[in-house]
C-alpha positions as CSV (number, residue, x, y, z in Angstrom):
1,M,20.8,-32.9,62.8
2,K,23.7,-35.2,61.8
3,F,21.2,-38.0,61.3
4,F,19.0,-35.8,59.1
5,R,22.1,-34.8,57.0
6,F,23.1,-38.5,56.8
7,V,19.6,-39.5,55.6
8,L,19.5,-36.7,53.1
9,T,23.0,-37.6,51.7
10,F,22.0,-41.3,51.5
11,I,18.8,-40.5,49.6
12,T,20.7,-38.2,47.2
13,C,23.3,-40.9,46.5
14,L,20.7,-43.6,46.1
15,T,18.7,-41.4,43.7
16,T,21.7,-40.5,41.7
17,F,22.7,-44.2,41.5
18,A,19.2,-45.3,40.4
19,V,18.9,-42.6,37.7
20,S,22.4,-43.3,36.3
21,A,21.8,-47.1,36.4
22,C,18.5,-46.9,34.6
23,G,19.0,-44.2,32.1
24,G,22.6,-43.6,31.5
25,S,23.7,-40.6,29.5
26,P,21.8,-39.5,26.4
27,Q,24.8,-40.7,24.3
28,D,24.6,-44.2,25.9
29,R,20.8,-44.3,25.2
30,A,21.4,-43.3,21.6
31,K,24.0,-46.1,21.1
32,T,21.7,-48.6,22.7
33,N,18.8,-47.5,20.4
34,E,21.1,-47.7,17.3
35,E,22.3,-51.2,18.3
36,S,18.6,-52.3,18.9
37,D,17.6,-50.9,15.4
38,R,20.5,-52.6,13.8
39,Q,19.7,-55.9,15.5
40,Q,16.0,-55.6,14.4
41,K,17.1,-54.9,10.8
42,D,19.4,-58.0,10.9
43,E,16.5,-60.1,12.2
44,K,14.1,-58.8,9.6
45,S,16.6,-59.4,6.8
46,I,16.5,-63.2,7.4
47,Y,12.9,-63.3,6.2
48,I,11.8,-63.6,2.6
49,S,8.3,-63.5,1.1
50,E,6.5,-66.3,-0.7
51,E,6.9,-64.2,-3.9
52,T,10.7,-64.0,-3.4
53,L,10.9,-67.8,-2.9
54,D,8.9,-68.2,-6.1
55,E,11.3,-65.9,-8.0
56,I,14.3,-67.9,-6.6
57,M,12.7,-71.2,-7.7
58,K,12.0,-69.8,-11.2
59,S,15.6,-68.4,-11.5
60,G,17.2,-71.8,-11.6
61,D,19.8,-70.8,-9.0
62,D,20.9,-73.5,-6.7
63,F,19.5,-73.5,-3.2
64,F,18.3,-75.9,-0.5
65,L,14.7,-75.6,0.6
66,I,14.1,-77.3,4.0
67,D,10.8,-77.9,5.6
68,V,11.4,-78.2,9.4
69,R,8.0,-79.4,10.3
70,E,7.4,-82.9,11.6
71,T,7.2,-85.8,9.0
72,Y,3.5,-86.2,9.4
73,E,3.0,-82.5,8.7
74,F,5.2,-82.7,5.6
75,A,3.2,-85.7,4.4
76,G,0.1,-83.5,4.6
77,G,1.5,-81.1,2.0
78,H,4.8,-79.4,1.3
79,I,6.6,-77.2,-1.3
80,E,7.8,-79.2,-4.3
81,D,11.4,-80.3,-4.0
82,A,11.7,-79.4,-0.3
83,Y,13.7,-81.6,2.0
84,N,12.0,-82.6,5.2
85,I,14.4,-82.2,8.2
86,P,12.3,-81.7,11.4
87,L,13.6,-79.0,13.8
88,G,14.4,-81.6,16.5
89,V,17.1,-83.2,14.3
90,I,18.2,-80.5,11.9
91,G,21.5,-79.8,13.7
92,T,22.7,-83.3,13.5
93,E,20.9,-84.4,10.3
94,V,21.3,-81.6,7.8
95,T,24.6,-82.9,6.4
96,K,23.5,-86.6,6.7
97,R,20.3,-85.9,4.7
98,I,21.8,-83.4,2.2
99,S,25.3,-84.8,1.7
100,D,26.5,-82.1,-0.7
101,I,25.4,-79.1,1.4
102,K,28.1,-76.6,2.2
103,K,28.3,-73.9,4.9
104,N,27.9,-71.0,2.4
105,D,25.1,-72.6,0.3
106,E,21.8,-70.8,0.1
107,I,19.3,-72.4,2.5
108,I,15.7,-71.4,2.8
109,L,13.7,-72.8,5.7
110,Y,10.0,-72.9,6.3
111,C,7.5,-74.5,8.8
112,R,3.9,-73.6,9.6
113,T,4.2,-70.3,11.5
114,N,7.9,-69.3,11.3
115,N,8.5,-70.4,14.9
116,R,10.4,-73.6,14.2
117,S,12.0,-72.2,11.0
118,T,13.3,-69.2,12.9
119,R,14.7,-71.5,15.6
120,A,16.3,-73.6,12.9
121,Y,17.8,-70.5,11.4
122,T,19.4,-69.7,14.7
123,L,20.7,-73.2,15.1
124,L,22.2,-73.4,11.6
125,S,23.7,-70.0,11.9
126,A,25.4,-71.1,15.1
127,L,26.7,-74.1,13.3
128,G,28.4,-71.9,10.7
129,Y,25.9,-71.8,7.9
130,T,26.1,-68.3,6.5
131,N,23.4,-68.0,3.9
132,V,20.2,-69.1,5.6
133,R,16.8,-67.4,5.3
134,V,13.3,-68.1,6.4
135,M,10.2,-67.9,4.2
136,Q,7.5,-65.9,6.0
137,G,4.1,-67.3,6.0
138,G,5.2,-70.9,6.1
139,W,3.4,-73.7,4.4
140,P,-0.1,-72.0,4.8
141,G,1.2,-68.8,3.3
142,W,2.8,-70.7,0.4
143,A,-0.5,-72.6,-0.2
144,R,-2.4,-69.3,-0.3
145,Y,0.2,-67.8,-2.6
146,I,0.2,-70.5,-5.2
147,S,-3.6,-70.7,-5.2
148,G,-3.7,-67.0,-6.1
149,R,-1.2,-67.2,-9.0
């Protein structure tokens, strides 16, 4: 009987621990969901469309457009006036290749599929650059956009 009571108490404690560890209170889950939604909004806000880039280019505002693809990809076609600083060297080369760039200057990155440009965004943000965005669609999206203008 004591053994049965011990097993029952152990299972009850284990179940209680598992439920509380997995789910937490409804308030905790709500906070976690709010934080997740806020993080997703922040991640989405780093992206701009091809149309938005076109508007920025036409506005005459100062910004730096950086293609983070490899040099051979850049040579195969790129957005006019873009700097080519491949992802592998952007952290060390951005200030060497663009001597007048400042931490709060507007920087727009692109690549082919948003993979490298999003990684470059993360790297530049970690280095203290505060106004960095990524053009969605990359070079292929831009090429399609300008052919349809």
